BAMIVEX-653539 format. One record per residue (C-alpha): residue number from 0; x, y negated, z negated; residue in three letters. Coordinates in nm, 3 decimals. Last residue first. Example, Ala and Ser with C-alpha at 12.3 -4.5 7.8 and 13.67 -1.06 7.14 Angstrom:
ATOM    nr         X         Y         Z   rest
ATOM     1     1.367     0.106    -0.714    SER
ATOM     0     1.230     0.450    -0.780    ALA
END
This chain:
ATOM    nr         X         Y         Z   rest
ATOM   319    -6.058     2.622    21.155    ILE
ATOM   318    -6.234     2.929    21.165    GLU
ATOM   317    -6.183     3.237    21.413    PHE
ATOM   316    -6.417     3.516    21.529    ASN
ATOM   315    -6.261     3.683    21.818    VAL
ATOM   314    -6.174     4.009    21.571    MET
ATOM   313    -6.467     3.998    21.430    LYS
ATOM   312    -6.699     3.986    21.676    ALA
ATOM   311    -6.526     4.298    21.872    MET
ATOM   310    -6.523     4.475    21.498    ILE
ATOM   309    -6.949     4.432    21.483    PHE
ATOM   308    -6.962     4.514    21.871    ALA
ATOM   307    -6.743     4.848    21.793    GLY
ATOM   306    -6.956     4.904    21.530    ILE
ATOM   305    -7.292     4.855    21.698    SER
ATOM   304    -7.182     5.068    22.016    MET
ATOM   303    -7.115     5.366    21.723    TRP
ATOM   302    -7.458     5.296    21.603    LEU
ATOM   301    -7.622     5.287    21.954    ALA
ATOM   300    -7.430     5.611    22.059    GLY
ATOM   299    -7.545     5.787    21.745    GLY
ATOM   298    -7.881     5.709    21.827    LEU
ATOM   297    -7.829     5.832    22.154    GLY
ATOM   296    -7.677     6.140    22.065    ALA
ATOM   295    -7.983     6.183    21.752    ILE
ATOM   294    -8.260     6.135    22.020    MET
ATOM   293    -8.093     6.407    22.269    LEU
ATOM   292    -8.074     6.678    22.004    ARG
ATOM   291    -8.421     6.593    21.906    PRO
ATOM   290    -8.570     6.626    22.296    GLU
ATOM   289    -8.888     6.340    22.262    SER
ATOM   288    -8.783     5.998    22.293    PHE
ATOM   287    -8.416     6.049    22.482    PHE
ATOM   286    -8.553     6.380    22.714    GLY
ATOM   285    -8.723     6.106    22.882    ALA
ATOM   284    -8.420     5.992    23.047    LEU
ATOM   283    -8.433     6.169    23.394    TYR
ATOM   282    -8.800     6.129    23.402    GLU
ATOM   281    -8.777     5.802    23.407    ARG
ATOM   280    -8.617     5.745    23.726    ASN
ATOM   279    -8.548     5.391    23.888    VAL
ATOM   278    -8.637     5.184    23.602    VAL
ATOM   277    -8.507     5.401    23.367    TRP
ATOM   276    -8.206     5.430    23.545    VAL
ATOM   275    -8.139     5.056    23.486    MET
ATOM   274    -8.246     5.000    23.149    GLY
ATOM   273    -7.985     5.274    23.060    PHE
ATOM   272    -7.710     5.092    23.284    VAL
ATOM   271    -7.831     4.758    23.127    PHE
ATOM   270    -7.802     4.939    22.763    PHE
ATOM   269    -7.483     5.036    22.843    PRO
ATOM   268    -7.288     4.717    22.987    LEU
ATOM   267    -7.403     4.498    22.688    SER
ATOM   266    -7.127     4.569    22.444    GLY
ATOM   265    -6.868     4.628    22.723    VAL
ATOM   264    -6.939     4.321    22.884    ILE
ATOM   263    -7.025     4.090    22.603    TYR
ATOM   262    -6.671     4.244    22.438    ALA
ATOM   261    -6.484     4.203    22.787    SER
ATOM   260    -6.618     3.838    22.757    ALA
ATOM   259    -6.525     3.746    22.444    LYS
ATOM   258    -6.172     3.871    22.449    SER
ATOM   257    -6.139     3.687    22.787    GLU
ATOM   256    -6.270     3.312    22.608    SER
ATOM   255    -6.004     3.370    22.361    SER
ATOM   254    -5.722     3.171    22.408    MET
ATOM   253    -5.973     2.883    22.595    ALA
ATOM   252    -6.209     2.877    22.238    ARG
ATOM   251    -5.861     2.861    22.038    ILE
ATOM   250    -5.753     2.559    22.266    LYS
ATOM   249    -6.101     2.357    22.213    LEU
ATOM   248    -6.070     2.446    21.810    LYS
ATOM   247    -5.769     2.300    21.797    MET
ATOM   246    -5.887     1.989    21.999    GLN
ATOM   245    -6.149     1.931    21.757    ALA
ATOM   244    -5.972     1.950    21.457    ARG
ATOM   243    -5.756     1.669    21.647    LYS
ATOM   242    -5.982     1.424    21.677    ARG
ATOM   241    -6.125     1.505    21.344    LEU
ATOM   240    -5.765     1.427    21.201    VAL
ATOM   239    -5.788     1.097    21.375    GLU
ATOM   238    -6.139     0.968    21.260    ALA
ATOM   237    -6.002     1.090    20.938    LEU
ATOM   236    -5.712     0.859    20.912    ASN
ATOM   235    -5.940     0.602    21.055    ALA
ATOM   234    -6.177     0.666    20.784    LEU
ATOM   233    -5.914     0.599    20.534    THR
ATOM   232    -5.781     0.304    20.694    GLU
ATOM   231    -6.099     0.167    20.657    ALA
ATOM   230    -6.172     0.210    20.306    LEU
ATOM   229    -5.828     0.064    20.152    ASN
ATOM   228    -5.827     0.183    19.844    GLY
ATOM   227    -6.134     0.272    19.550    GLY
ATOM   226    -6.088     0.567    19.303    THR
ATOM   225    -6.469     0.644    19.257    GLU
ATOM   224    -6.610     0.473    19.567    ARG
ATOM   223    -6.276     0.608    19.772    GLN
ATOM   222    -6.386     0.943    19.639    ILE
ATOM   221    -6.730     0.931    19.709    ALA
ATOM   220    -6.658     0.790    20.075    LEU
ATOM   219    -6.387     1.051    20.188    THR
ATOM   218    -6.628     1.311    20.046    ILE
ATOM   217    -6.906     1.219    20.257    VAL
ATOM   216    -6.712     1.206    20.550    PHE
ATOM   215    -6.555     1.511    20.463    PHE
ATOM   214    -6.892     1.698    20.486    GLN
ATOM   213    -6.974     1.501    20.809    PHE
ATOM   212    -6.718     1.791    20.976    GLU
ATOM   211    -6.797     2.059    20.769    ALA
ATOM   210    -7.116     2.073    20.974    THR
ATOM   209    -7.396     2.222    20.737    GLY
ATOM   208    -7.648     1.953    20.941    LEU
ATOM   207    -7.926     1.950    20.621    ARG
ATOM   206    -7.685     1.927    20.375    ASP
ATOM   205    -7.455     1.656    20.513    ALA
ATOM   204    -7.768     1.441    20.569    THR
ATOM   203    -7.871     1.530    20.218    GLU
ATOM   202    -7.540     1.401    20.075    GLN
ATOM   201    -7.539     1.120    20.315    LEU
ATOM   200    -7.911     1.028    20.144    SER
ATOM   199    -7.757     1.091    19.771    ASP
ATOM   198    -7.426     0.879    19.819    GLU
ATOM   197    -7.634     0.598    19.950    MET
ATOM   196    -7.844     0.557    19.702    SER
ATOM   195    -8.206     0.658    19.779    LYS
ATOM   194    -8.444     0.317    19.763    GLY
ATOM   193    -8.680     0.279    20.055    ILE
ATOM   192    -8.396     0.096    20.235    LYS
ATOM   191    -8.124     0.379    20.147    ILE
ATOM   190    -8.367     0.676    20.323    LYS
ATOM   189    -8.375     0.497    20.620    GLU
ATOM   188    -8.046     0.391    20.655    THR
ATOM   187    -7.954     0.744    20.629    VAL
ATOM   186    -8.220     0.888    20.851    MET
ATOM   185    -8.059     0.633    21.108    LYS
ATOM   184    -7.704     0.778    21.050    PHE
ATOM   183    -7.836     1.111    21.136    GLU
ATOM   182    -8.036     0.994    21.539    GLU
ATOM   181    -7.750     0.802    21.557    GLY
ATOM   180    -7.500     1.119    21.537    VAL
ATOM   179    -7.765     1.312    21.683    PRO
ATOM   178    -7.750     1.104    22.042    GLY
ATOM   177    -7.675     0.731    22.103    PRO
ATOM   176    -7.429     0.550    21.925    VAL
ATOM   175    -7.542     0.175    21.861    GLU
ATOM   174    -7.839     0.150    21.663    ARG
ATOM   173    -7.748     0.393    21.368    ALA
ATOM   172    -7.356     0.306    21.391    VAL
ATOM   171    -7.451    -0.019    21.293    VAL
ATOM   170    -7.704     0.019    21.026    GLY
ATOM   169    -7.426     0.239    20.877    ILE
ATOM   168    -7.211    -0.058    20.929    THR
ATOM   167    -7.445    -0.204    20.727    GLU
ATOM   166    -7.433    -0.009    20.457    GLY
ATOM   165    -7.073     0.006    20.417    VAL
ATOM   164    -7.016    -0.395    20.433    PRO
ATOM   163    -6.924    -0.615    20.705    LEU
ATOM   162    -6.568    -0.770    20.687    GLY
ATOM   161    -6.435    -0.725    21.036    SER
ATOM   160    -6.217    -0.451    20.928    LYS
ATOM   159    -6.530    -0.256    20.777    LEU
ATOM   158    -6.707    -0.284    21.127    GLY
ATOM   157    -6.387    -0.189    21.326    ARG
ATOM   156    -6.321     0.112    21.089    VAL
ATOM   155    -6.767     0.208    21.105    LEU
ATOM   154    -6.687     0.251    21.492    LEU
ATOM   153    -6.420     0.409    21.464    GLU
ATOM   152    -6.620     0.667    21.247    ILE
ATOM   151    -6.871     0.639    21.498    ALA
ATOM   150    -6.640     0.757    21.781    ASP
ATOM   149    -6.544     1.011    21.563    PRO
ATOM   148    -6.899     1.146    21.522    PHE
ATOM   147    -6.917     1.170    21.900    SER
ATOM   146    -6.802     1.524    21.983    THR
ATOM   145    -6.930     1.682    21.671    THR
ATOM   144    -7.296     1.563    21.715    PHE
ATOM   143    -7.303     1.664    22.063    ASN
ATOM   142    -7.158     2.021    21.964    LYS
ATOM   141    -7.374     2.062    21.649    ILE
ATOM   140    -7.696     1.961    21.888    ARG
ATOM   139    -7.560     2.251    22.115    ARG
ATOM   138    -7.543     2.489    21.814    ALA
ATOM   137    -7.820     2.436    21.665    MET
ATOM   136    -8.053     2.408    21.988    PHE
ATOM   135    -7.891     2.736    22.084    SER
ATOM   134    -7.884     2.946    21.742    ASN
ATOM   133    -8.311     2.821    21.763    VAL
ATOM   132    -8.298     3.035    22.089    VAL
ATOM   131    -8.114     3.313    21.965    MET
ATOM   130    -8.369     3.346    21.661    HIS
ATOM   129    -8.649     3.317    21.872    PRO
ATOM   128    -8.530     3.597    22.108    LEU
ATOM   127    -8.437     3.816    21.815    GLY
ATOM   126    -8.718     3.849    21.622    ALA
ATOM   125    -8.962     3.937    21.907    GLY
ATOM   124    -8.711     4.089    22.171    ILE
ATOM   123    -8.612     4.340    21.897    LEU
ATOM   122    -8.964     4.398    21.771    LEU
ATOM   121    -9.141     4.467    22.073    GLY
ATOM   120    -8.861     4.629    22.181    ALA
ATOM   119    -8.819     4.909    21.922    PHE
ATOM   118    -9.206     4.898    21.927    LEU
ATOM   117    -9.191     4.979    22.263    GLY
ATOM   116    -8.938     5.245    22.275    LEU
ATOM   115    -9.146     5.412    21.957    PHE
ATOM   114    -9.460     5.438    22.159    LEU
ATOM   113    -9.316     5.623    22.471    PRO
ATOM   112    -9.351     5.399    22.829    ALA
ATOM   111    -9.596     5.367    23.036    GLY
ATOM   110    -9.640     5.079    23.204    ARG
ATOM   109    -9.905     4.981    22.966    LEU
ATOM   108    -9.711     5.031    22.683    TRP
ATOM   107    -9.412     4.879    22.753    PHE
ATOM   106    -9.624     4.545    22.873    VAL
ATOM   105    -9.828     4.540    22.506    ALA
ATOM   104    -9.525     4.587    22.285    MET
ATOM   103    -9.358     4.332    22.482    VAL
ATOM   102    -9.624     4.065    22.384    LEU
ATOM   101    -9.689     4.206    22.065    PHE
ATOM   100    -9.324     4.082    22.010    ALA
ATOM    99    -9.356     3.800    22.193    LEU
ATOM    98    -9.702     3.666    21.980    SER
ATOM    97    -9.507     3.789    21.627    GLY
ATOM    96    -9.234     3.548    21.719    SER
ATOM    95    -9.452     3.221    21.884    ALA
ATOM    94    -9.686     3.276    21.564    TYR
ATOM    93    -9.378     3.259    21.321    LEU
ATOM    92    -9.183     2.972    21.513    TYR
ATOM    91    -9.495     2.806    21.481    GLN
ATOM    90    -9.551     2.871    21.113    GLN
ATOM    89    -9.236     2.731    21.020    LEU
ATOM    88    -9.246     2.408    21.192    THR
ATOM    87    -9.067     2.272    21.497    TRP
ATOM    86    -9.037     1.932    21.568    LYS
ATOM    85    -8.685     1.974    21.706    LYS
ATOM    84    -8.332     1.864    21.598    GLY
ATOM    83    -8.246     2.180    21.599    THR
ATOM    82    -8.107     2.167    21.211    GLN
ATOM    81    -8.457     2.131    21.106    ALA
ATOM    80    -8.529     2.463    21.222    LEU
ATOM    79    -8.250     2.556    21.051    ARG
ATOM    78    -8.340     2.444    20.711    LEU
ATOM    77    -8.681     2.562    20.782    ARG
ATOM    76    -8.538     2.921    20.820    LEU
ATOM    75    -8.329     2.913    20.485    LYS
ATOM    74    -8.652     2.769    20.313    ASN
ATOM    73    -8.809     3.046    20.419    LEU
ATOM    72    -8.539     3.297    20.298    ARG
ATOM    71    -8.531     3.119    19.953    SER
ATOM    70    -8.260     2.893    19.869    ILE
ATOM    69    -8.084     2.937    19.535    GLN
ATOM    68    -7.762     3.085    19.702    GLN
ATOM    67    -7.694     2.852    19.973    GLY
ATOM    66    -7.362     2.659    19.816    ASP
ATOM    65    -7.566     2.476    19.618    LEU
ATOM    64    -7.852     2.358    19.867    PHE
ATOM    63    -8.165     2.393    19.669    ILE
ATOM    62    -7.965     2.220    19.391    MET
ATOM    61    -7.975     1.916    19.548    PRO
ATOM    60    -7.569     1.768    19.553    ARG
ATOM    59    -7.482     1.461    19.357    ARG
ATOM    58    -7.314     1.702    19.094    ALA
ATOM    57    -7.119     1.889    19.311    ALA
ATOM    56    -6.959     1.525    19.416    VAL
ATOM    55    -6.833     1.451    19.108    ALA
ATOM    54    -6.773     1.797    19.037    LYS
ATOM    53    -6.529     1.793    19.345    ARG
ATOM    52    -6.425     1.480    19.236    MET
ATOM    51    -6.309     1.554    18.877    GLN
ATOM    50    -6.135     1.832    19.048    LEU
ATOM    49    -5.887     1.627    19.253    GLU
ATOM    48    -5.845     1.430    18.953    VAL
ATOM    47    -5.676     1.719    18.738    ARG
ATOM    46    -5.500     1.827    19.026    THR
ATOM    45    -5.368     1.481    19.094    ASP
ATOM    44    -5.271     1.471    18.727    ALA
ATOM    43    -5.090     1.844    18.716    SER
ATOM    42    -5.125     2.047    18.381    ASP
ATOM    41    -5.348     2.285    18.636    SER
ATOM    40    -5.590     2.504    18.364    HIS
ATOM    39    -5.880     2.431    18.593    ARG
ATOM    38    -5.677     2.348    18.961    MET
ATOM    37    -5.571     2.711    18.943    LYS
ATOM    36    -5.913     2.842    18.839    VAL
ATOM    35    -6.074     2.672    19.120    ALA
ATOM    34    -5.776     2.769    19.361    SER
ATOM    33    -5.904     3.162    19.286    LEU
ATOM    32    -6.258     3.090    19.349    ARG
ATOM    31    -6.175     2.965    19.660    ARG
ATOM    30    -5.933     3.262    19.717    MET
ATOM    29    -6.194     3.468    19.630    THR
ATOM    28    -6.515     3.342    19.886    SER
ATOM    27    -6.239     3.321    20.165    LYS
ATOM    26    -6.125     3.663    20.082    SER
ATOM    25    -6.529     3.786    20.065    ALA
ATOM    24    -6.645     3.583    20.364    ASN
ATOM    23    -7.006     3.493    20.382    PRO
ATOM    22    -7.267     3.634    20.589    GLY
ATOM    21    -7.347     3.667    20.934    MET
ATOM    20    -7.290     3.781    21.260    PHE
ATOM    19    -7.072     4.159    21.155    GLY
ATOM    18    -7.325     4.228    20.849    ILE
ATOM    17    -7.618     4.157    21.010    ALA
ATOM    16    -7.546     4.372    21.344    LEU
ATOM    15    -7.442     4.650    21.142    LEU
ATOM    14    -7.729     4.672    20.865    VAL
ATOM    13    -7.973     4.616    21.191    PHE
ATOM    12    -7.767     4.916    21.374    ILE
ATOM    11    -7.825     5.091    21.056    LEU
ATOM    10    -8.210     5.025    21.014    ILE
ATOM     9    -8.274     5.143    21.414    ILE
ATOM     8    -8.084     5.446    21.328    GLY
ATOM     7    -8.296     5.538    21.025    THR
ATOM     6    -8.623     5.462    21.201    GLY
ATOM     5    -8.531     5.674    21.438    ILE
ATOM     4    -8.433     5.981    21.299    ILE
ATOM     3    -8.697     5.920    21.044    LEU
ATOM     2    -8.997     5.907    21.316    THR
ATOM     1    -8.816     6.220    21.519    GLN
ATOM     0    -8.866     6.430    21.168    MET
END
């Protein structure tokens, strides 16, 4: 009975955390589907041209990256590791997670903690800490890329205005711009040299990065190649839009920083206090791992804390 209660509580906590911090937005997916239906049945010429451009761009995308629906979990994990910019393999990630979980369980067991507490802590830290580290490296690299990307586009604009072709200006960006932007454009130029088209090379980079800014850039180039026009002026407008988008993100981050800090404090304080009391006086809290009523109360409290974390995460999560 105790094992069933603990297992059920752990599963519910992980499910709520997964729902709170991952997964697509159902309302936005519905709006996208409605927009697609509206465009398909519209009589406007501009709308039909836009629909054809979207189909052309989607046709060039690799099928395994189509809306994230045909990617296995292992491939998603490989993609996340690639987005960090590090040369980490899937085997290294799994070995690190397993070793960390075993080490934490061994430490808790040697310190005299209950078996279920050591197992829960080991699984939580072994699965959560590497995930957080990968997220941190991904966020840092994407932030550096997004910060430097408008400058790279402006360099492209200057190259195009001077008379250089698009492929040559991409090579200039790869040589002149440091950091993740230069690395990604260098990979694009290398793929072009071995025979891939520029559109396929850029789309593969966009799929790997997963940023809206680079996807805007790829779509802009695709539309320009299909319809013609002044590419330099179009890219200059795109750079201005991306800078305003970055400014809006900073404003939203500043406005929601107080709420995020409150959510972090309120969410972590009960667990922090529990850990401090456990270190000072284990007998005072030993009933939570042996007495059924206290176990139910503890799991109920953890469940409600997870619900609160889920609600606060949704309240402070803004998308642009």
